[in-house]
N, C-alpha and C positions, 0 to 999 in steps of 0.2 A: 215510462215511470210514471206517466203525467195521463189525467184524464181532463174531460172538460169543465168540471167543478175546482180544478187547481186553481190557485191563484199565480198567475203567470204573465209578467208583461214583456212585449216583445217589439222593441223598438226598431226602426230602421236606421242605418248610418251610411255613411259614403265615403269610400275609399276613395284614392288620388284619380282613380282613372274610371269613377264614376259608376263602378260596378257596387249592386246593393251589397249589404252585409246586415245579417243578423245577430244581434246581442240579445240574448235572452237573460231577463234575470230572475232568477228562479228561485221561490221560498220557500222553506220547507214547508211540508203537505202530507199529510195522511194519504194521498192517492199511491205515494211511492209506496207508501208499505201493504197499501192495500194492493198493488201492480206486485210485488214481491212475494205479498201471501198468497195471491192465484199462483200465480207461477209455481210458488213451493208447493202448493196444491196439488199441483197438477204431477209435479216431477213425484210428489212421495206416493200419489194414489197410482200413478202408471209404474211404478216402481213395486208396487208391493203384488206379489203375486204373477206376474205378467207369463204371457205365452210362453215365452222362451228369453231367457236373461242375456244371452247373445245379441240377439236380435233387439232386444230392449236396449242394449248399449249400443249398438250401432245405430238405432234409431233415436236415441235421446239427447246423445252426444253434442249433436250442432245445437240442440236448445241449450244445454250446459255451456258450449264455447262462446255460444250469444251472449250468455248473462255475464261472462267474464271479462268479454268485450264490451258491453253496456256500462257496466260497473267501473271499466279503466277508463272510458270517454267519458261519463257522466257529466264531470265538470267543465272539460274542457271543450267537449262539442255534442251538446244537450239535443236532442233529436224532437220534433215535434209529438205533442199527443197523438195524431194520428200515427205516425211512425210507430210510437211505445206501444199503441193497440195493436196493431196489424202484427207488431212481434210477437205478444202476449197470444194473440190467436195462433200466430204460425207454430208458436210453441206448443200450444194444447193439440194442436193437429198432430202434432210431432208426439206428444206424449200417448195420446188415442193411438195413434199408429204400433207404436212401441209397445204398447201393453197387451193388445192384441192381435198383432200383426196387421198390417194395411188389407188382408184379404177378409179377415173375421171381425172386424168392428161391428159392432152389435146394430149401432143406429142405420149403416149403410146396408145393411143385410135388410132390416123394414124396408128403406128407401128400393132397394133392388128386387124384393117381394111386391112393392107397390105398385111401380111400374114392369114388373115383368122382365127384369134385364136379367142376362145371363150371368153377370161377375158384379162383386161388391166395386164401388167406386168411389171408394175413399182415398185410393191412391192417386187418385185423377185430381181430387179437392188438395192432396200434398205437394202435386207436381203444381198446381195451379199457385199455390201459396209458396213456393220453393220460388218462382218466378217472378209473382207480383209485389210480394212484400220487399228482396232486396232490391226490386227496381224502385219502391218509393224512397227507401233510404238513399238510393244511389242518387235520386234525383235530389234531394234535400241536399248531400256532399257539394253534387255538381253546383248548385245554384248559390250555397253558400260559400263556397270556394271561389264563385267566380269563374269556375273552371270552362263554362261556355259562353258565349257572347252575347250581347245586349238584343240581338233578334232572336236567338234562340230560346235564350230565357225569360223573351217577354211572349213567347209561345207556350211554353213549358209551365207559367204560372197563373 
């Protein structure tokens, strides 16, 4: 929900066991509204006359759950602008695949024909995002909750 231009102050604190704690002081910003607008535009576009409504529900449902989780945790556990941007990108990948089905995404038909591939590889992009984005979120949770030791934390940061 945050972007590069948003005013965000991040301060580092210390706990008793000397693990770093991130305290975010977030001020209201139009970037939150922009993030939500881009999300809703993708959702509404993908829901308008999709290839198959049952497939659309199956493919778009994780993005709807993700929005609910982000809304529920935004005040108590805000993520970094990078994580929010990657989540939005992942939602758009889901919306695109939900609208056309992954095998029929028009952009990747062009890429398939350009490189002479036998199949549309949009599903590979979706699978990459399904692994990469949660890994970034897990990294933030682990580092902020001091679930990793200082040695492992210094490697990851």
